[in-house]
C-alpha positions as CSV (number, residue, x, y, z in Angstrom):
1,M,0.7,-7.9,73.9
2,I,2.8,-8.2,77.2
3,P,0.7,-8.1,80.4
4,P,2.5,-6.7,83.5
5,G,4.6,-8.6,85.6
6,V,5.5,-11.7,82.8
7,A,9.1,-11.5,81.8
8,V,10.3,-12.0,78.3
9,G,13.5,-13.1,77.3
10,R,16.4,-14.1,79.8
11,S,15.8,-11.7,83.0
12,R,17.7,-11.0,86.2
13,S,17.6,-8.7,89.2
14,D,15.4,-5.8,88.3
15,P,17.6,-2.7,87.9
16,C,14.6,-0.2,88.4
17,G,13.3,-2.5,90.9
18,D,12.8,1.1,93.1
19,F,9.5,1.5,91.6
20,H,6.7,0.0,93.5
21,K,4.5,-1.6,90.7
22,P,4.9,-4.9,88.3
23,I,8.0,-4.7,85.6
24,I,8.4,-6.4,82.8
25,N,12.4,-7.6,82.3
26,I,13.1,-7.6,78.6
27,D,16.4,-9.0,77.4
28,A,16.7,-7.8,73.4
29,V,19.4,-10.0,73.0
30,A,17.0,-13.0,73.1
31,M,14.5,-11.1,70.2
32,P,14.8,-11.0,67.0
33,T,15.3,-7.8,65.1
34,G,12.4,-5.7,64.7
35,T,10.9,-7.0,67.5
36,V,7.5,-5.4,68.8
37,V,6.9,-5.3,73.0
38,S,3.3,-4.2,73.4
39,V,2.9,-3.2,76.9
40,G,-0.8,-2.7,78.4
41,A,-2.3,0.5,79.6
42,G,-0.1,1.8,83.1
43,G,2.3,-1.1,82.4
44,R,6.1,-0.9,82.8
45,C,9.1,-2.8,81.1
46,A,12.9,-2.8,81.6
47,M,14.7,-3.3,78.5
48,R,18.4,-3.9,78.3
49,R,21.2,-5.1,76.3
50,L,19.3,-3.6,73.1
51,A,22.6,-3.2,71.3
52,A,22.4,-6.7,70.6
53,R,19.4,-5.9,68.1
54,S,18.5,-3.0,66.9
55,G,15.0,-2.2,65.4
56,C,12.7,-3.0,68.7
57,A,9.8,-1.0,69.5
58,V,7.3,-0.6,72.3
59,T,3.6,0.1,71.9
60,G,1.4,1.2,74.3
61,A,-0.6,4.3,76.2
62,D,1.0,5.7,79.3
63,V,3.8,2.8,79.4
64,D,6.4,3.5,81.4
65,I,10.0,2.6,80.2
66,C,12.6,1.6,82.4
67,A,15.5,1.6,79.6
68,V,18.6,0.9,81.9
69,G,21.2,1.1,79.0
70,I,19.9,1.5,75.9
71,G,22.4,0.6,73.7
72,V,24.9,-0.2,76.4
73,E,25.9,-3.6,77.7
74,Y,26.3,-4.3,81.7
75,D,28.1,-7.1,83.6
76,G,26.3,-8.7,86.6
77,E,27.9,-5.6,88.9
78,G,26.4,-3.2,86.5
79,N,29.2,-1.9,84.9
80,V,29.6,-0.8,81.3
81,T,31.2,-3.6,79.2
82,S,30.7,-2.5,75.9
83,L,29.0,0.6,73.7
84,P,26.0,0.1,71.7
85,P,26.8,-0.2,67.6
86,T,25.8,3.0,65.6
87,G,22.3,3.3,64.8
88,T,20.9,1.2,67.7
89,A,17.0,2.4,67.8
90,L,14.1,2.4,70.1
91,T,10.6,3.5,68.8
92,I,8.1,4.7,71.3
93,D,4.3,4.5,69.6
94,G,2.6,4.9,72.9
95,D,0.9,8.5,73.9
96,H,2.6,10.1,77.5
97,A,5.4,7.5,77.3
98,V,8.2,7.8,80.1
99,V,12.0,6.9,79.5
100,H,13.8,7.1,82.6
101,R,16.9,6.4,84.2
102,S,18.7,6.0,80.8
103,Y,22.1,6.5,80.8
104,L,21.9,7.3,77.2
105,N,25.0,6.4,75.4
106,G,26.1,5.4,71.9
107,Q,24.6,6.7,68.5
108,V,20.9,5.9,69.9
109,V,17.8,7.0,68.0
110,V,14.6,7.6,69.9
111,T,11.6,7.9,67.5
112,V,8.6,9.2,68.9
113,N,5.1,8.8,67.3
114,G,3.2,9.8,70.6
115,S,2.1,12.4,72.0
116,D,3.7,14.4,75.3
117,A,6.6,11.9,75.7
118,Q,9.6,12.5,78.4
119,I,12.9,11.2,77.8
120,G,16.0,11.0,80.4
121,D,16.6,11.7,84.1
122,S,19.7,10.9,85.9
123,M,20.0,7.7,88.5
124,N,19.9,9.9,91.6
125,G,19.8,13.7,90.1
126,S,23.4,14.4,90.9
127,G,24.3,13.6,87.4
128,E,27.5,12.0,88.6
129,T,26.6,8.3,88.0
130,N,28.6,6.3,85.4
131,S,30.0,9.6,84.0
132,G,31.4,7.6,81.0
133,V,28.4,8.0,79.3
134,R,28.4,11.5,78.7
135,A,30.1,11.2,75.3
136,A,26.8,9.7,74.3
137,T,25.0,11.3,71.2
138,V,21.4,10.7,71.4
139,L,19.1,11.5,68.2
140,V,15.2,12.2,69.1
141,S,12.7,12.3,65.9
142,A,9.7,13.7,66.2
143,N,8.8,14.0,62.4
144,A,5.4,11.8,62.9
145,M,4.2,13.7,65.6
146,T,1.0,16.6,65.1
147,A,1.3,19.9,65.7
148,A,-0.2,19.6,69.0
149,Q,2.1,17.0,70.7
150,R,5.4,17.7,72.4
151,V,8.5,15.8,73.5
152,I,10.3,17.0,76.7
153,I,14.0,16.1,77.0
154,R,15.1,16.0,80.6
155,D,18.8,14.5,80.3
156,P,21.3,15.7,82.9
157,F,24.2,15.9,80.5
158,P,23.4,18.7,78.5
159,R,26.5,17.8,76.1
160,A,25.3,14.4,75.2
161,L,22.1,15.9,73.3
162,Q,22.5,16.6,69.7
163,G,20.6,15.7,66.3
164,L,17.1,17.1,67.4
165,V,14.8,17.0,64.2
166,G,11.1,17.4,63.4
167,S,8.4,19.5,65.3
168,G,6.7,19.5,68.6
169,V,9.7,19.2,70.4
170,S,11.0,21.3,73.6
171,G,14.0,21.4,75.8
172,G,14.1,21.5,79.6
173,D,15.8,24.1,82.0
174,D,19.2,21.8,81.9
175,V,19.2,21.9,77.9
176,N,21.5,24.5,76.1
177,N,20.9,25.6,72.3
178,H,22.7,22.5,70.6
179,A,20.7,21.4,67.2
180,N,18.4,22.8,65.0
181,N,17.5,25.6,67.1
182,W,15.4,23.4,69.3
183,A,16.1,25.4,72.7
184,R,16.3,28.6,70.9
185,T,16.3,31.8,73.1
186,P,12.6,33.4,72.5
187,T,12.4,36.6,70.0
188,I,10.2,39.5,70.6
189,T,8.8,40.5,67.3
190,S,6.7,43.5,68.6
191,A,5.7,45.5,71.9
192,T,3.3,47.6,71.2
193,S,0.4,49.9,73.0
194,A,-2.7,50.9,71.3
195,D,-3.9,52.9,74.2
196,N,-0.8,55.2,75.2
197,F,1.0,52.8,76.9
198,A,-1.8,51.6,79.3
199,T,-1.2,48.2,78.5
200,V,1.4,46.7,76.1
201,L,0.9,43.7,73.6
202,V,4.1,41.5,73.3
203,Q,4.5,38.9,70.4
204,G,7.2,37.0,69.6
205,Q,8.6,33.0,68.8
206,A,9.7,30.5,71.2
207,N,10.5,26.6,71.2
208,P,6.6,25.5,69.9
209,L,4.5,24.3,72.7
210,A,7.4,26.0,75.3
211,R,6.5,27.9,78.3
212,V,7.2,31.4,78.0
213,D,7.9,34.0,80.8
214,I,7.6,37.9,80.3
215,Y,9.9,40.1,82.6
216,F,9.6,43.9,82.9
217,D,12.6,45.7,84.0
218,S,11.9,48.9,85.2
219,T,15.5,49.4,85.6
220,V,15.3,49.3,89.8
221,T,13.4,46.0,89.8
222,V,12.8,42.7,87.1
223,T,9.1,41.7,87.7
224,R,7.9,38.6,86.3
225,Q,4.8,38.4,84.7
226,P,2.3,35.4,84.2
227,A,4.0,33.2,81.9
228,V,1.9,32.2,78.5
229,M,2.6,29.0,76.4
230,A,3.9,29.3,72.6
231,D,1.8,27.1,70.0
232,A,2.6,24.7,67.6
233,S,4.5,27.1,65.7
234,G,6.1,28.9,68.4
235,Y,4.0,31.8,68.0
236,F,3.2,33.6,71.7
237,S,1.1,36.7,72.8
238,F,1.2,38.4,75.7
239,T,-1.0,41.3,76.8
240,G,-0.6,43.1,80.4
241,A,-0.3,46.6,82.3
242,L,2.7,48.9,81.7
243,P,3.8,50.3,85.2
244,N,5.6,53.0,82.5
245,P,6.3,54.3,78.9
246,N,10.0,53.2,79.8
247,V,10.1,49.8,80.5
248,L,11.8,47.1,78.7
249,I,10.2,43.9,78.2
250,M,12.1,40.3,78.2
251,A,11.2,36.8,77.4
252,G,12.7,33.4,78.5
253,S,12.0,30.0,78.0
254,T,11.7,27.6,81.2
255,L,10.3,23.6,81.1
256,D,6.5,23.2,82.2
257,D,6.2,21.1,85.3
258,A,6.5,21.0,88.9
259,T,9.8,19.2,88.8
260,H,11.4,22.5,88.1
261,S,9.4,24.7,89.2
262,N,9.8,26.9,86.1
263,R,13.2,28.4,87.2
264,V,14.8,30.8,85.4
265,G,18.6,30.3,85.5
266,S,21.6,30.6,83.2
267,S,20.6,27.8,81.2
268,S,17.6,29.5,79.4
269,Q,18.6,32.4,77.5
270,W,17.1,36.0,77.7
271,S,15.8,37.7,74.7
272,S,17.3,41.2,73.7
273,A,15.1,44.1,75.6
274,A,12.5,45.3,73.6
275,H,10.8,49.3,74.2
276,V,7.3,49.6,73.7
277,T,6.0,51.7,71.1
278,V,2.9,53.2,70.6
279,G,0.4,52.2,67.8
280,P,-1.2,48.9,66.7
281,P,0.9,45.8,66.3
282,P,2.3,45.2,62.9
283,V,0.8,43.0,60.4
284,T,2.0,39.9,59.8
285,V,-1.2,38.2,57.9
286,R,-1.3,38.6,54.7
287,L,-3.6,37.2,51.8
288,A,-3.2,37.4,48.2
289,P,-4.5,37.7,45.5
290,A,-6.7,40.8,46.8
291,A,-9.5,39.9,44.9
292,L,-11.0,36.5,43.2
293,A,-13.7,36.9,40.3
294,F,-16.0,33.7,39.5
295,T,-18.5,33.4,37.0
296,Q,-21.4,30.8,36.8
297,V,-24.2,30.1,34.3
298,E,-27.3,29.5,36.2
299,G,-28.3,26.2,36.4
300,G,-25.1,25.5,34.8
301,P,-21.9,23.5,36.3
302,L,-19.8,25.4,38.8
303,P,-16.7,27.3,38.2
304,V,-13.3,25.8,38.8
305,S,-11.8,26.5,42.6
306,Q,-9.3,29.0,42.8
307,T,-6.1,29.3,45.2
308,L,-5.3,32.0,47.7
309,T,-1.9,32.4,49.6
310,V,-1.8,33.0,53.0
311,T,1.6,34.3,54.5
312,A,1.7,33.7,58.0
313,S,5.2,32.7,59.3
314,G,5.1,31.0,62.6
315,L,1.5,32.2,63.4
316,S,-1.7,30.1,63.9
317,W,-4.2,32.0,61.8
318,Q,-8.2,30.9,61.4
319,V,-10.5,31.7,58.3
320,A,-13.9,33.4,58.3
321,V,-16.4,34.3,54.9
322,T,-18.3,37.3,55.5
323,P,-21.3,38.7,55.5
324,A,-21.9,35.2,57.2
325,T,-25.5,34.9,56.0
326,G,-26.3,35.1,52.3
327,T,-22.5,33.7,51.6
328,E,-23.3,29.9,51.7
329,W,-22.6,29.9,47.8
330,L,-18.8,30.2,49.2
331,H,-16.8,27.5,50.8
332,V,-13.0,28.1,52.0
333,T,-10.6,25.1,52.9
334,P,-9.1,25.0,55.5
335,A,-11.0,26.7,58.2
336,N,-7.3,27.3,60.2
337,G,-3.9,26.7,59.6
338,M,-0.2,27.4,60.9
339,G,2.6,29.8,59.3
340,N,2.3,30.0,55.6
341,G,-0.1,28.2,53.4
342,A,-2.9,28.2,51.0
343,L,-6.7,28.6,50.9
344,T,-9.1,27.0,48.1
345,A,-12.0,29.2,47.5
346,A,-14.9,27.0,45.8
347,I,-18.5,27.5,44.7
348,Q,-21.0,25.3,46.5
349,P,-23.9,24.1,44.6
350,N,-26.4,26.9,44.5
351,T,-30.0,28.1,43.0
352,L,-28.9,31.6,42.8
353,A,-30.7,33.8,40.3
354,P,-28.9,35.4,37.6
355,G,-27.0,38.8,39.2
356,E,-24.0,40.0,41.0
357,Y,-22.7,38.4,44.5
358,H,-20.0,39.4,46.8
359,A,-18.3,38.1,49.6
360,T,-15.3,38.6,51.9
361,I,-12.7,35.9,52.9
362,N,-11.1,37.3,56.2
363,V,-8.1,35.3,57.5
364,S,-7.0,36.3,61.3
365,N,-4.1,35.9,63.7
366,S,-5.5,33.5,66.2
367,A,-3.7,35.8,69.0
368,N,-4.7,39.1,67.9
369,S,-7.8,39.6,65.7
370,A,-6.4,42.8,64.7
371,D,-3.7,41.2,62.6
372,H,-5.7,40.0,59.5
373,A,-5.9,40.3,55.6
374,A,-9.0,39.8,53.6
375,A,-9.5,39.3,49.7
376,A,-13.0,40.0,47.9
377,V,-14.8,37.6,45.8
378,T,-17.1,38.4,43.2
379,L,-19.8,35.8,41.8
380,I,-21.1,36.7,38.8
381,V,-24.4,34.4,37.8
382,K,-25.3,34.8,34.1
383,P,-29.0,34.1,33.0
384,R,-29.7,31.0,31.5
385,P,-29.1,30.7,27.6
386,L,-32.5,30.7,25.6
387,I,-34.1,28.5,23.3
388,Q,-36.8,29.5,21.7
389,L,-39.4,28.3,18.9
390,A,-41.8,29.7,16.3
391,P,-44.5,29.3,15.6
392,T,-45.0,27.2,18.7
393,S,-47.7,25.2,17.5
394,L,-48.5,23.3,14.1
395,S,-51.1,21.8,12.3
396,F,-51.4,19.8,9.6
397,T,-54.7,17.8,7.7
398,Q,-54.2,14.5,6.0
399,V,-57.2,12.6,3.9
400,V,-57.3,9.1,3.8
401,S,-55.4,7.4,1.6
402,G,-54.4,11.0,0.3
403,P,-51.1,12.2,-0.5
404,L,-49.0,13.2,2.6
405,P,-49.7,17.1,3.7
406,I,-46.6,19.3,3.0
407,S,-43.9,19.3,5.8
408,Q,-43.6,22.5,7.9
409,T,-40.9,24.4,9.8
410,L,-39.9,25.6,13.2
411,V,-37.4,28.5,13.5
412,V,-34.8,27.5,16.3
413,T,-33.4,30.5,17.8
414,A,-30.6,29.6,20.6
415,P,-27.1,30.8,20.4
416,A,-24.1,28.8,21.4
417,V,-26.6,26.2,22.2
418,T,-26.0,22.4,21.4
419,W,-29.9,21.6,21.4
420,Q,-32.0,18.1,20.1
421,A,-35.2,17.7,19.4
422,V,-37.6,14.6,20.2
423,V,-41.1,13.7,19.5
424,S,-43.2,13.2,22.7
425,P,-44.8,10.8,23.6
426,T,-42.4,8.2,22.1
427,V,-44.8,5.6,21.3
428,G,-48.3,6.7,19.6
429,A,-46.7,9.2,17.8
430,E,-44.8,7.9,15.1
431,W,-46.5,9.3,12.5
432,L,-44.5,12.4,13.0
433,G,-40.7,13.2,12.2
434,V,-38.3,15.8,12.9
435,A,-35.2,16.6,10.9
436,P,-32.5,17.6,12.1
437,A,-32.7,16.0,15.5
438,V,-29.5,17.5,16.8
439,G,-28.1,20.8,16.0
440,Q,-26.3,24.0,17.3
441,G,-27.6,27.7,17.4
442,N,-30.0,28.9,15.9
443,G,-31.2,26.8,12.9
444,G,-34.7,25.2,11.5
445,I,-36.3,22.0,12.1
446,A,-38.6,20.5,9.3
447,V,-41.8,18.7,11.0
448,A,-43.3,16.4,8.3
449,V,-46.0,13.9,8.6
450,Q,-44.6,10.4,8.3
451,P,-46.8,7.9,6.0
452,N,-49.4,5.9,8.1
453,A,-52.5,4.2,8.3
454,L,-54.1,6.5,10.6
455,P,-58.1,6.2,10.8
456,P,-60.1,9.4,10.3
457,G,-59.7,11.3,13.8
458,A,-57.8,13.9,15.8
459,Y,-54.0,13.5,17.0
460,S,-51.5,15.2,19.0
461,A,-48.0,15.2,19.9
462,D,-45.2,17.8,21.2
463,I,-41.8,18.5,19.6
464,I,-39.4,19.1,22.6
465,V,-36.4,21.1,22.3
466,T,-33.5,20.8,25.0
467,D,-30.2,21.7,25.6
468,T,-28.0,19.0,25.4
469,A,-25.8,20.5,28.6
470,Q,-29.2,20.9,30.5
471,I,-28.4,24.4,31.1
472,A,-31.1,26.2,28.9
473,R,-34.6,25.0,29.8
474,P,-36.6,23.2,27.0
475,V,-39.2,24.4,25.3
476,T,-42.0,22.8,23.1
477,A,-44.1,23.2,20.3
478,S,-47.6,21.5,19.9
479,V,-48.5,19.6,16.5
480,Q,-52.1,18.7,15.8
481,L,-53.2,16.3,12.9
482,T,-56.5,16.3,11.6
483,V,-57.7,12.9,9.2
484,P,-61.2,13.7,8.0
485,P,-63.3,10.9,6.6
486,P,-63.3,10.3,3.0
487,P,-65.0,13.3,0.9
488,T,-68.3,12.8,-0.1
489,I,-68.7,15.7,-2.5
490,E,-66.9,15.9,-5.8
491,V,-66.7,18.6,-8.7
492,S,-66.5,18.5,-12.5
493,P,-64.6,19.8,-14.2
494,A,-61.5,20.6,-12.0
495,A,-60.2,23.7,-13.7
496,F,-62.0,26.0,-16.0
497,T,-60.4,29.1,-17.7
498,F,-62.2,32.6,-19.2
499,T,-60.6,35.0,-21.8
500,E,-61.6,38.4,-21.4
501,V,-60.7,41.1,-24.0
502,L,-60.7,44.7,-22.9
503,N,-64.0,46.7,-24.3
504,A,-65.3,43.5,-25.6
505,P,-68.3,41.4,-24.4
506,L,-67.8,39.6,-21.5
507,P,-67.0,35.8,-22.3
508,A,-70.0,33.4,-21.6
509,L,-70.7,31.6,-18.5
510,Q,-69.5,28.3,-17.5
511,R,-71.2,25.6,-15.3
512,L,-69.5,23.4,-12.5
513,L,-71.4,20.1,-11.9
514,V,-71.3,19.3,-8.1
515,T,-72.2,15.6,-7.1
516,A,-73.2,15.1,-3.3
517,P,-75.4,13.0,-1.5
518,T,-79.1,13.9,-1.7
519,T,-79.1,14.7,2.0
520,T,-75.7,16.6,1.8
521,T,-76.2,20.6,1.8
522,W,-73.0,22.4,0.7
523,T,-71.6,25.8,0.6
524,I,-69.8,27.2,-2.4
525,S,-67.1,29.6,-2.5
526,S,-63.8,31.3,-3.9
527,T,-60.9,32.3,-2.9
528,S,-58.1,34.6,-5.1
529,L,-55.2,33.0,-5.7
530,T,-53.6,36.2,-7.1
531,P,-52.4,38.6,-4.3
532,A,-53.8,41.9,-3.8
533,V,-56.8,40.7,-6.0
534,S,-60.2,39.7,-4.5
535,A,-61.8,36.7,-6.6
536,A,-65.2,38.6,-5.9
537,D,-64.0,41.6,-7.7
538,W,-64.5,39.3,-11.1
539,L,-66.1,36.1,-10.4
540,T,-69.8,35.5,-9.6
541,I,-71.2,32.0,-8.2
542,V,-74.4,30.6,-8.1
543,P,-75.8,29.4,-6.1
544,A,-74.4,30.2,-2.9
545,S,-75.4,27.0,-1.6
546,A,-77.5,23.7,-2.5
547,S,-78.2,20.2,-1.5
548,G,-77.3,17.0,-3.6
549,K,-76.4,17.1,-6.9
550,R,-76.9,20.4,-8.9
551,L,-75.0,22.6,-11.5
552,A,-73.5,25.8,-10.3
553,T,-72.9,28.8,-13.0
554,L,-69.3,30.5,-12.9
555,E,-69.8,34.2,-14.5
556,L,-67.8,36.7,-15.2
557,K,-68.8,40.2,-13.5
558,P,-67.7,43.8,-14.7
559,N,-64.4,44.8,-13.7
560,A,-61.1,46.8,-14.0
561,L,-58.8,44.5,-14.3
562,T,-55.8,45.0,-16.4
563,P,-54.4,42.9,-18.9
564,G,-53.0,39.8,-17.2
565,S,-53.5,36.4,-15.6
566,Y,-55.8,36.0,-12.6
567,A,-56.7,32.8,-10.5
568,A,-59.4,31.8,-7.9
569,L,-59.9,28.5,-6.0
570,V,-63.5,27.4,-5.9
571,T,-64.4,25.1,-3.0
572,V,-67.6,23.3,-2.4
573,A,-67.8,22.3,1.2
574,E,-70.1,20.4,3.3
575,A,-71.8,22.8,5.8
576,A,-72.0,20.5,8.8
577,Q,-68.7,18.8,7.8
578,P,-66.2,21.5,5.9
579,D,-63.5,19.0,5.6
580,N,-65.4,17.3,3.5
581,R,-64.9,19.1,0.5
582,A,-63.8,19.5,-3.3
583,T,-61.9,22.2,-5.3
584,A,-61.9,23.5,-8.6
585,T,-59.3,26.4,-10.0
586,V,-60.3,29.3,-12.3
587,T,-58.4,31.2,-14.5
588,L,-59.1,34.3,-16.1
589,L,-56.7,35.9,-18.9
590,V,-57.6,39.4,-19.6
591,Q,-56.5,40.8,-23.1
592,G,-56.0,43.9,-24.3
593,G,-58.1,45.4,-27.7
594,A,-59.9,43.0,-29.9
595,P,-59.5,39.2,-29.5
596,P,-57.4,37.6,-32.0
597,L,-60.1,34.4,-32.2
598,Q,-63.6,35.3,-32.1
599,L,-67.2,33.6,-31.8
600,P,-70.9,34.4,-31.7
601,T,-71.5,34.8,-27.9
602,T,-75.4,33.5,-28.9
603,P,-75.4,30.0,-27.5
604,L,-76.6,27.1,-29.9
605,T,-79.5,25.0,-29.0
606,F,-80.7,21.5,-30.3
607,T,-83.7,19.4,-29.5
608,E,-83.3,15.7,-30.2
609,T,-85.9,13.1,-30.1
610,I,-85.0,9.4,-29.0
611,S,-85.7,7.2,-32.2
612,Q,-86.0,10.3,-34.4
613,P,-83.5,11.8,-36.9
614,L,-80.8,14.0,-35.4
615,P,-81.9,17.8,-35.6
616,I,-80.0,19.6,-38.2
617,S,-76.4,20.9,-38.0
618,Q,-76.0,24.5,-37.2
619,T,-73.3,27.0,-38.2
620,L,-70.8,29.4,-36.3
621,N,-68.5,32.2,-38.2
622,L,-65.0,32.1,-36.6
623,V,-63.1,35.1,-37.1
624,A,-59.3,34.4,-37.1
625,P,-57.6,36.4,-39.4
626,G,-54.0,34.7,-40.3
627,I,-54.3,32.4,-37.3
628,A,-54.0,29.0,-37.1
629,W,-56.5,27.1,-34.8
630,Q,-58.0,24.0,-33.5
631,S,-61.4,23.1,-32.0
632,A,-61.9,21.3,-28.8
633,I,-65.2,20.5,-26.9
634,T,-66.0,19.9,-23.2
635,T,-69.2,18.4,-22.2
636,T,-70.2,19.2,-18.7
637,E,-72.7,15.8,-18.4
638,G,-70.2,13.9,-19.9
639,G,-70.5,11.9,-23.0
640,A,-69.3,12.6,-27.0
641,W,-72.7,13.9,-28.3
642,L,-71.3,17.0,-30.3
643,Q,-69.1,17.3,-33.4
644,V,-67.5,20.7,-35.0
645,T,-66.0,20.7,-38.6
646,P,-63.5,21.5,-39.5
647,S,-61.5,20.7,-36.2
648,S,-58.7,22.6,-37.4
649,G,-57.6,25.4,-39.9
650,V,-55.9,28.8,-40.5
651,G,-57.7,31.8,-40.6
652,D,-61.6,32.8,-40.7
653,A,-63.9,29.9,-41.1
654,L,-67.4,28.4,-41.5
655,L,-68.0,25.7,-38.6
656,H,-70.8,23.2,-38.6
657,V,-71.8,22.1,-35.1
658,S,-73.7,18.9,-35.1
659,I,-75.3,16.3,-32.8
660,L,-73.8,12.7,-33.2
661,A,-75.5,9.7,-32.9
662,N,-75.8,8.9,-29.1
663,T,-77.7,6.8,-26.3
664,L,-78.5,9.8,-24.2
665,A,-81.4,9.7,-22.0
666,P,-84.2,12.1,-21.9
667,G,-82.6,15.3,-20.3
668,V,-80.8,18.2,-21.0
669,Y,-77.3,18.3,-21.9
670,H,-74.5,21.2,-21.9
671,A,-71.3,21.6,-23.8
672,T,-68.8,24.3,-24.7
673,I,-66.8,25.0,-27.8
674,T,-63.3,26.1,-27.7
675,L,-61.5,27.7,-30.3
676,S,-57.6,28.5,-29.5
677,A,-54.8,29.3,-31.2
678,T,-52.2,26.7,-32.0
679,A,-49.4,28.8,-31.2
680,D,-50.9,30.2,-28.1
681,A,-53.4,28.6,-26.2
682,S,-54.5,31.6,-24.4
683,A,-55.7,33.2,-27.3
684,H,-59.3,31.4,-27.5
685,A,-62.9,31.8,-27.6
686,N,-65.8,29.9,-26.7
687,T,-69.3,28.8,-27.7
688,E,-72.1,27.3,-25.3
689,V,-74.1,24.4,-26.7
690,T,-77.7,23.3,-25.2
691,L,-79.0,19.7,-26.3
692,T,-82.6,18.7,-25.2
693,V,-83.3,15.2,-25.4
694,L,-87.2,14.2,-25.7
695,S,-88.6,11.0,-25.2
696,P,-91.2,10.0,-27.9
697,A,-93.9,10.8,-25.7
698,Q,-92.7,14.1,-24.6
699,F,-91.9,14.9,-28.4
700,H,-96.0,14.3,-29.2
701,D,-96.8,16.3,-26.1
702,Y,-94.6,19.4,-27.0
703,L,-94.7,19.0,-30.8
704,P,-96.9,22.2,-31.5
705,L,-95.0,24.1,-29.0
706,I,-91.7,23.2,-30.8
707,R,-93.1,24.2,-34.1
708,N,-94.4,27.7,-32.9
709,A,-90.8,28.0,-31.1
710,G,-89.4,27.8,-34.5
711,K,-91.3,30.6,-35.7
712,G,-90.3,32.6,-32.7
713,T,-94.0,33.3,-31.0
714,T,-93.6,30.4,-27.9
715,T,-90.2,28.9,-25.8
716,L,-90.2,25.2,-24.9
717,P,-91.0,25.1,-21.0
718,Q,-87.1,24.0,-19.9
719,A,-88.6,23.4,-16.3
720,S,-90.8,20.1,-17.7
721,V,-87.1,18.6,-18.6
722,A,-85.7,16.7,-16.1
723,S,-81.9,17.3,-15.7
724,P,-79.6,14.7,-15.0
């Protein structure tokens, strides 16, 4: 920074001394190439012998530069001794710079990077001093300027100004049209009246930021109208009252400063005369395409932005989205512009519900709102994709130390969605597993109870299925796991088989031993395992409820079943805790006609006294014509105390049934003798056997009754004999 009044380099008498403020005399000879001289606000400097070094620059705001001899060498008397080399440069970086008394000469390039710079005037206003510099060429570059900035060229020698490039440059009243049309004659593009010649709208092109005067030629007189300013693209418009319909309209450009009084002279060219026409002004703003369409999925990513092309050569325009409210979802940039350009239409982040939304992008001439173009915008918001689960809840029951329950399936309905399934919570629900964890579209999820050591209790977890793209809303299925206490009820045997022959007596009843704590009350029920057939139609169970250890009888009831196989599940469950239960299966085989194997249906009874000889054997007549058969014995209370001989054979036979030596305690015991065909176990016949075991004391007390029972005159009181 060089403060005012400080000299740099070799100074001499100030050739700009007629200015009454401090000045810096700068001799460029002493400067290296590329030296930058920075002058404080409001400061002044005189630069000379710039020819010796190229590439110097001056920076600072409101700098007043007395650039005597820019590119010229002078002797001590002020005479020109040499011209500058080609390419000598001066760069002005400050705003509002003034380069005055500059006998511009040679190939000097003045680059202006600031706004509103003024370059050139004469020494005494006559334009006659140092006439030898008239052949100079000055190149002014305004490429670094913004659209709102301008440079005014005020040199007295029009022939010396050439090669003007860039934007934001206007010529003075003494400047001819020499280069790049920078001082071109204004052009009237339209003169229209929308109110039958009462007023006129004049539109045209001139120098960027130049002053334009409008003239009405009524043949007799020429009337000057109020001046207008061209914008940064050179566009101008004027509105005024018309004296008559036949008026001719012309335009001229002048320098807008007080020194030149806005004169119109031979150096300011007139536009061609224009006639006024009736009608709206011509449309000069266009927008393409005329419509845009966007599609967005609710909650999904925003659609890609789209581009509109604005055609508005030389015009200043502005953008508006209508209606003003309810279209916040649409964002258009830029909001204004100059000349031809492009707009970007983008959808803003939003929470719009599914539906169709509309807006209009309007681009209008800044000077004439009637000159505009529009593009319709449609946004279609599609509903979120859906994820559905069925069922929405699952339940499992697992017995402590027992097998894991069978897995179940969740059906996923999610067209075109990539989803993932997770178990929640992640800690504490390790007992639950899902597979697969990731899927696409419709499918299924296998839900299984994992191996665990859970104590008895109730457990719950959720399966959450989400969209990996986070568009579809997540859905949840609840899962319940019940781990009951270990069962305290047992049944024996676990399976029964009845064979029924049509038109024949029903097979004998069978007994189920229920073992439970004395204080446990239980119920017994049957459930059909054969579709469309109720177990209650063919099976009777007595008793329906009891406590502790007890025998229950299973008996067929008369039915109308057709030949075939039927099954039922018998469940014994604690009344207070239904999960404490045990089950047995019952199979009924219904056959047509006489059975292939037949035994007497009358049960056999034996009485045994401890320490006495075993009771005498009894016989059974087996009818099995030509059938190979075999026998089997099932004891309800357990133990091997019954024997059948022979145990197998072919055809009819006389079977001997006897009691084996045993250590049974006093009580009543039951067994079933089953004769089945060797080739077909479903062909069989049963006979029930009852054994009463007495102690010696019981034998003496009931000996008379036993003897009479053998004569058929009395029966043994079974109630007095304890059952296990």
